[in-house]
SEVEX-509167 format. One record per residue (C-alpha): x, y, z. Coordinates in Angstrom, 2 decimals. Layout:
N
<site xx="X" yy="Y" zz="Z"/>
...
***
This chain:
102
<site xx="-30.15" yy="4.47" zz="-34.71"/>
<site xx="-29.29" yy="1.63" zz="-36.57"/>
<site xx="-25.99" yy="0.63" zz="-34.90"/>
<site xx="-27.82" yy="-1.33" zz="-32.79"/>
<site xx="-29.39" yy="-4.05" zz="-35.17"/>
<site xx="-26.48" yy="-6.44" zz="-33.59"/>
<site xx="-27.80" yy="-6.19" zz="-30.33"/>
<site xx="-31.13" yy="-6.28" zz="-31.20"/>
<site xx="-30.92" yy="-9.66" zz="-32.77"/>
<site xx="-28.66" yy="-10.94" zz="-29.84"/>
<site xx="-31.68" yy="-9.88" zz="-27.84"/>
<site xx="-34.36" yy="-11.50" zz="-29.81"/>
<site xx="-32.40" yy="-15.10" zz="-29.66"/>
<site xx="-31.39" yy="-14.57" zz="-26.22"/>
<site xx="-35.06" yy="-14.16" zz="-24.99"/>
<site xx="-35.49" yy="-17.61" zz="-25.28"/>
<site xx="-32.98" yy="-18.26" zz="-22.16"/>
<site xx="-33.12" yy="-18.60" zz="-19.08"/>
<site xx="-32.22" yy="-15.14" zz="-17.55"/>
<site xx="-32.60" yy="-13.69" zz="-21.26"/>
<site xx="-34.87" yy="-10.62" zz="-20.15"/>
<site xx="-31.88" yy="-9.20" zz="-17.68"/>
<site xx="-29.41" yy="-10.01" zz="-20.42"/>
<site xx="-31.58" yy="-8.15" zz="-22.89"/>
<site xx="-32.02" yy="-4.96" zz="-20.69"/>
<site xx="-27.95" yy="-5.09" zz="-19.74"/>
<site xx="-26.97" yy="-5.41" zz="-23.25"/>
<site xx="-28.91" yy="-3.08" zz="-24.75"/>
<site xx="-28.11" yy="-0.77" zz="-21.97"/>
<site xx="-24.81" yy="-1.08" zz="-22.56"/>
<site xx="-24.45" yy="-0.67" zz="-25.82"/>
<site xx="-27.01" yy="2.02" zz="-25.40"/>
<site xx="-24.68" yy="4.09" zz="-22.63"/>
<site xx="-21.41" yy="3.01" zz="-24.72"/>
<site xx="-22.44" yy="5.33" zz="-27.89"/>
<site xx="-23.43" yy="8.16" zz="-25.82"/>
<site xx="-20.61" yy="8.26" zz="-23.77"/>
<site xx="-17.53" yy="7.39" zz="-25.17"/>
<site xx="-18.39" yy="7.97" zz="-29.42"/>
<site xx="-19.73" yy="11.15" zz="-28.32"/>
<site xx="-16.62" yy="12.12" zz="-26.38"/>
<site xx="-14.87" yy="10.84" zz="-29.27"/>
<site xx="-16.60" yy="12.07" zz="-31.62"/>
<site xx="-15.96" yy="16.00" zz="-29.98"/>
<site xx="-12.46" yy="14.81" zz="-29.19"/>
<site xx="-11.35" yy="14.46" zz="-32.46"/>
<site xx="-13.26" yy="16.30" zz="-34.70"/>
<site xx="-11.43" yy="19.83" zz="-36.38"/>
<site xx="-14.55" yy="21.84" zz="-36.08"/>
<site xx="-16.07" yy="22.85" zz="-32.39"/>
<site xx="-19.27" yy="20.61" zz="-31.64"/>
<site xx="-21.50" yy="21.29" zz="-29.54"/>
<site xx="-23.89" yy="18.43" zz="-27.56"/>
<site xx="-26.64" yy="19.77" zz="-25.48"/>
<site xx="-27.78" yy="18.34" zz="-22.43"/>
<site xx="-31.72" yy="17.70" zz="-24.07"/>
<site xx="-29.51" yy="15.10" zz="-26.55"/>
<site xx="-28.61" yy="12.71" zz="-23.54"/>
<site xx="-31.77" yy="13.42" zz="-20.96"/>
<site xx="-33.96" yy="12.12" zz="-24.04"/>
<site xx="-32.09" yy="9.14" zz="-24.70"/>
<site xx="-31.76" yy="8.12" zz="-21.57"/>
<site xx="-35.44" yy="9.07" zz="-20.92"/>
<site xx="-36.67" yy="6.98" zz="-23.65"/>
<site xx="-34.14" yy="4.24" zz="-22.72"/>
<site xx="-35.88" yy="4.29" zz="-19.05"/>
<site xx="-39.71" yy="3.60" zz="-20.48"/>
<site xx="-38.49" yy="0.78" zz="-22.81"/>
<site xx="-36.78" yy="-0.68" zz="-19.44"/>
<site xx="-40.13" yy="0.09" zz="-18.01"/>
<site xx="-41.77" yy="-1.29" zz="-20.68"/>
<site xx="-40.48" yy="-4.30" zz="-20.67"/>
<site xx="-40.02" yy="-5.29" zz="-17.19"/>
<site xx="-44.60" yy="-4.94" zz="-17.20"/>
<site xx="-45.04" yy="-6.66" zz="-19.96"/>
<site xx="-42.03" yy="-9.23" zz="-18.81"/>
<site xx="-44.55" yy="-9.30" zz="-15.37"/>
<site xx="-47.44" yy="-9.87" zz="-16.65"/>
<site xx="-46.47" yy="-12.52" zz="-19.55"/>
<site xx="-47.52" yy="-11.15" zz="-22.31"/>
<site xx="-46.15" yy="-10.33" zz="-25.78"/>
<site xx="-48.32" yy="-9.57" zz="-28.04"/>
<site xx="-48.67" yy="-7.23" zz="-31.77"/>
<site xx="-50.03" yy="-4.65" zz="-29.51"/>
<site xx="-47.15" yy="-4.71" zz="-26.94"/>
<site xx="-44.94" yy="-4.57" zz="-30.20"/>
<site xx="-46.68" yy="-1.68" zz="-31.56"/>
<site xx="-46.37" yy="-0.39" zz="-28.15"/>
<site xx="-42.66" yy="-0.73" zz="-28.83"/>
<site xx="-42.62" yy="0.58" zz="-32.45"/>
<site xx="-44.23" yy="3.61" zz="-31.37"/>
<site xx="-41.81" yy="4.55" zz="-28.79"/>
<site xx="-39.16" yy="4.13" zz="-31.16"/>
<site xx="-40.71" yy="6.28" zz="-33.98"/>
<site xx="-41.12" yy="8.54" zz="-30.89"/>
<site xx="-37.55" yy="9.01" zz="-30.53"/>
<site xx="-37.05" yy="9.22" zz="-34.44"/>
<site xx="-39.75" yy="12.61" zz="-34.70"/>
<site xx="-37.70" yy="13.73" zz="-31.41"/>
<site xx="-34.63" yy="13.77" zz="-32.86"/>
<site xx="-35.43" yy="14.95" zz="-36.43"/>
<site xx="-37.16" yy="17.91" zz="-34.43"/>
***
């Protein structure tokens, strides 16, 4: 969950440029999908013990990515960014953490 800090910082810096939103969404999706596919597959293949990954993990991650993207597009279309919109994203992240822990 914390390995994307560099991507988030890059996204914040790119936000001030033309096409920054498109870059941000593509970059964050690419990093997340890389972790969900290549990293998980490598871990499963190199583990000395069997690892079982439930389908719900992929559905959870993709579902929350889609929710975050929809929120981002809505806020971009409305051209608003306030403390409330930031808190909504934070709540979405807290929801992810709670779901992972449960």
